[in-house]
C-alpha positions as CSV (number, residue, x, y, z in Angstrom):
1,M,0.0,0.0,-0.1
2,I,1.5,3.4,-1.0
3,N,1.0,6.2,1.3
4,S,-0.6,9.1,-0.6
5,F,-1.1,11.4,2.2
6,Q,0.2,14.9,1.8
7,N,0.2,18.0,4.0
8,K,1.5,21.0,1.9
9,I,2.4,24.2,3.7
10,I,0.2,27.1,2.8
11,T,2.2,29.9,1.4
12,E,-0.5,32.3,0.4
13,L,-3.6,33.0,2.5
14,P,-7.0,34.0,0.8
15,D,-7.9,37.7,1.2
16,I,-11.5,38.1,2.6
17,A,-11.2,41.8,1.6
18,K,-11.2,40.8,-2.0
19,I,-14.5,39.2,-1.9
20,D,-17.3,41.5,-3.5
21,F,-19.9,41.7,-0.8
22,K,-23.4,43.0,-1.5
23,N,-25.4,45.6,0.5
24,I,-28.3,44.7,2.4
25,N,-31.6,46.4,1.1
26,R,-31.9,50.1,2.3
27,N,-35.5,49.5,3.3
28,Y,-34.1,47.1,6.1
29,L,-32.9,50.4,7.8
30,K,-36.4,51.6,8.0
31,I,-37.5,48.3,9.6
32,I,-34.7,48.5,12.2
33,L,-35.5,52.2,12.9
34,I,-39.3,51.3,13.1
35,N,-38.6,48.6,15.6
36,V,-36.4,50.8,17.7
37,L,-38.8,53.6,17.8
38,L,-41.7,51.2,18.8
39,L,-39.3,49.9,21.6
40,F,-38.6,53.5,22.6
41,I,-42.3,54.6,22.7
42,S,-43.2,51.4,24.8
43,L,-40.2,52.2,27.4
44,S,-41.1,55.9,27.4
45,I,-44.8,55.3,28.2
46,G,-43.3,52.6,31.0
47,L,-41.0,55.2,32.4
48,F,-43.7,58.0,32.4
49,F,-46.0,55.8,34.4
50,L,-43.3,54.7,36.7
51,I,-42.2,58.2,37.4
52,D,-45.7,59.5,37.6
53,K,-47.0,57.0,40.1
54,K,-44.0,55.8,42.0
55,L,-41.2,58.4,41.8
56,V,-42.8,61.8,41.6
57,N,-42.9,62.5,45.4
58,K,-39.5,61.0,46.1
59,I,-37.2,62.6,43.4
60,P,-38.9,65.3,41.8
61,A,-35.6,67.3,41.0
62,Y,-34.2,64.5,39.1
63,I,-37.1,63.7,36.8
64,P,-35.9,66.0,33.9
65,L,-32.6,64.6,34.2
66,I,-34.0,61.1,33.9
67,Y,-35.9,62.0,30.8
68,S,-32.9,63.7,29.5
69,A,-30.7,60.8,29.8
70,F,-33.4,58.4,28.4
71,F,-33.7,60.4,25.4
72,L,-30.0,60.8,25.0
73,I,-29.5,57.2,25.1
74,F,-32.3,56.7,22.5
75,I,-30.4,59.2,20.1
76,L,-27.0,57.4,20.5
77,I,-28.7,54.0,19.7
78,F,-30.3,55.7,16.7
79,I,-27.1,57.1,15.6
80,F,-25.3,53.6,16.2
81,I,-27.7,52.0,14.2
82,I,-27.5,54.4,11.2
83,V,-23.9,54.3,11.1
84,G,-23.6,50.5,11.5
85,F,-26.2,49.7,8.8
86,P,-23.8,50.2,5.7
87,K,-21.4,47.5,7.4
88,R,-23.8,44.8,7.0
89,K,-23.1,43.0,3.8
90,Y,-23.1,39.4,2.3
91,A,-21.5,37.4,-0.4
92,L,-22.4,34.0,-2.1
93,R,-19.6,32.2,-3.5
94,D,-19.3,28.7,-5.2
95,K,-18.4,26.7,-2.1
96,D,-19.7,29.2,0.9
97,I,-21.8,32.2,1.9
98,S,-20.3,34.9,4.0
99,Y,-21.9,37.7,6.3
100,K,-20.0,40.7,7.5
101,S,-21.2,43.3,10.1
102,G,-20.2,45.7,12.9
103,V,-18.9,49.1,13.9
104,L,-17.1,48.6,17.1
105,T,-16.6,44.9,16.7
106,K,-16.4,43.8,13.2
107,T,-17.5,40.2,12.3
108,I,-17.2,38.1,9.2
109,T,-18.9,34.8,9.3
110,T,-18.4,32.2,6.4
111,V,-20.2,29.0,6.2
112,P,-19.1,26.4,3.8
113,F,-21.9,24.5,1.9
114,S,-20.6,21.4,2.9
115,R,-21.6,22.0,6.5
116,I,-24.9,23.2,5.9
117,Q,-27.9,21.2,7.0
118,H,-30.9,23.4,6.0
119,V,-31.7,27.0,5.1
120,E,-34.8,28.8,6.3
121,I,-36.5,32.2,5.2
122,D,-38.5,34.2,7.6
123,Q,-40.6,37.3,7.3
124,G,-41.9,39.4,10.3
125,P,-45.0,41.6,9.6
126,I,-42.9,45.0,9.0
127,S,-40.6,43.0,6.8
128,R,-43.4,41.5,4.9
129,F,-44.7,45.0,4.3
130,F,-41.3,46.1,2.8
131,G,-41.0,42.9,0.8
132,L,-37.9,41.8,2.7
133,S,-36.9,38.4,4.3
134,C,-34.4,36.8,6.6
135,L,-32.2,34.0,5.3
136,T,-31.0,31.8,8.1
137,V,-28.5,29.1,7.4
138,F,-28.2,26.1,10.0
139,T,-25.1,23.8,10.2
140,A,-24.8,20.2,11.6
141,G,-24.2,19.7,15.2
142,D,-25.7,23.0,16.3
143,S,-29.1,23.9,17.8
144,S,-29.1,27.6,16.8
145,H,-28.4,29.4,13.4
146,D,-24.9,29.9,12.2
147,L,-25.5,32.6,9.7
148,E,-28.3,35.0,9.3
149,I,-29.0,37.6,6.6
150,K,-31.7,40.0,7.5
151,G,-33.0,42.5,5.1
152,I,-32.7,41.0,1.6
153,T,-35.5,40.9,-0.8
154,N,-37.9,37.8,-1.1
155,E,-36.6,37.0,-4.5
156,Q,-32.9,37.1,-3.4
157,A,-33.6,34.9,-0.4
158,I,-35.4,32.3,-2.6
159,Q,-32.8,32.4,-5.1
160,I,-29.9,32.0,-2.5
161,K,-32.0,29.2,-0.7
162,E,-32.4,27.3,-4.1
163,F,-28.8,27.8,-4.9
164,I,-27.6,26.6,-1.6
165,S,-30.2,23.5,-1.6
166,T,-29.0,22.5,-5.3
167,T,-25.4,22.8,-4.4
168,I,-25.9,20.5,-1.1
169,N,-28.0,18.0,-3.1
170,E,-25.3,17.8,-5.6
171,S,-22.6,17.0,-3.3
């Protein structure tokens, strides 16, 4: 028996920066901002009732400061979302799918097709209104998703799912 095992030294690493990443649909920014606004309104109402019913007699001097801090945090979150949105991108290649995001902490997740178990397409009510979907990729041996691309059109999500499913079935 001839030993055909080879373990070659890698001299040149692939450059992930050279991948042509595609932008997430701009309407997804609207969805994120609507969700944050709804959360802010809910928290504002809760804060108002908490201050009005429980704290108005105990700390009346700090009430404007509490509202100001709450509003400032909301504005900072809003700015952070707007600045971070253009950083959300995805790429589909012959053998894998990648997603990158992040402002403070940049993340690139790449999942090879050989590890993918199944792919799901989800739509929330607001996403459905804008015609957008979330593509979720699951790999073997893990109970949660490994890659999630939110904010792509329904047509793109279906095409990517079909491409991945066809590629997996051919392997």
